[in-house]
N, C-alpha and C positions, 0 to 999 in steps of 0.2 A: 888564323884566317888566311886564305889564299890572297895573293896580290890581286888588286881589282882588275888588272888587265887580263887575268886568266879566268875570270868569272864570266859565264855565258848567261844571257837573259833566259830565264826559265820559260817564258812564253815561246821564245824561239826554239828552245830545245823540244818542247812538247809538239810544236807545229812541225818541226823537221822530222821528229820521230814518226808522226802520223803520215807525213808525206812519204818518208822512206819506206814505211811498211806498205802503204798503198801501191807505190811504184814497184816495190820488190815482188809483189804478187804477180806482176806482169814480167818479171825478170829484168826490170830497168833500175838504174841507179839515179840518185839525185846528186846535185853538186851546187856549189855556191861559194860565197865570200864570207870571211870573218872580218867584221868591221868594229874598230875601237871607237866608241862614242865618248871616251874620257872617263866613264864610270865602269863599264863592263863591255864585253864583246857581244855584238849582235850577229845573227846569221841571216844572210840575204841569199835566198835561192836564185839560181840563174838557170837558163835553159841548158839542157843536156843535148848537145848536137850529135852525139854518137848514134850511129844506126845499128850498132852491135849490142845485143842484149848483154847485161852484166858488165857494161863499160860506160865510161863517161868522157865527154869532151866539152870543155868550157867554151862558151860563145864569147869570143874576145871582142866583138863589136858591142855586145851588151855590157861586158866588163868595162870597156873604155868609157861607155856612157855613165856607168855607176861610179867610176873613178872621178870623172868630171863633177858629178853631183856631190861626191864626198868632199872634194876640194872646196866647193862652194859652201858646204855645210860645216867645214872644219872637222871632218871625220877622217879616219885613217884606215885604209884596208891593210890588215896585218897578216892575212893568210887565206886559206881555202878550206872547204870541207867537201866531202863526198861520201857516198855509201859504198860498202863492199858487200855484195849479196852472195858472192861465191867464195871469196878468199878471206883469210884472216885479216884482222884490223892492223895491217902493217903496210906501209907505203911500198908500191912496186917501183921499178926503175923509171917508168914514165912519170909517176908522181914525183919522184926525187928530181928528175931532170927538169920538170916544169916549175919547181919551187926555187925561189931566190933565197940567198943566204939570210937567215934570221926569220924567214916566214914561218908562220904557224900552219899546221895541217891537222885537221880533225877528220878521222875516219870513223864512220858509223858502220858497225859490223853486226850482222844478224846471227845471234847464237841459237835462236829457236824460231824459225820462220812461222810455224803454225800458230804460235802464241804471240808473235810480234816482238819477241825478245830481241835485245840488241846490247851491244857494248860499244862505247866510244873510246877511242885511243887518240891522244894528241901527240904531235911531234913538232919539233922545231928544226928547220933546215940549217945545217952548219956546213961550211966549206971544209973539205978534207984535205 
């Protein structure tokens, strides 16, 4: 059985899959935070500020507000997630530069857009 910190809430996975498929039809990506609630990881979608299709930019004002709420609720932000609708599920240089050492990164990749198929790939940032 996987360590509890690597398990995602099923309802969050289903909701984010639906959101990612819907947004991908317009050529937009979704993004958000991975939050450890002590039992499993939750996915919290945030605004995508990017004005370029097939790209994402996190809203750091929103993220700071979520960070403050997490501190009050004794939750921990452990990483980010976003969708790749054009590229493979591998972090790009911008993804890597934006992650801190030890952060988790989940990338949702669409393998078959017409059927809404996807694959998720997880990464952990390590200093080189």
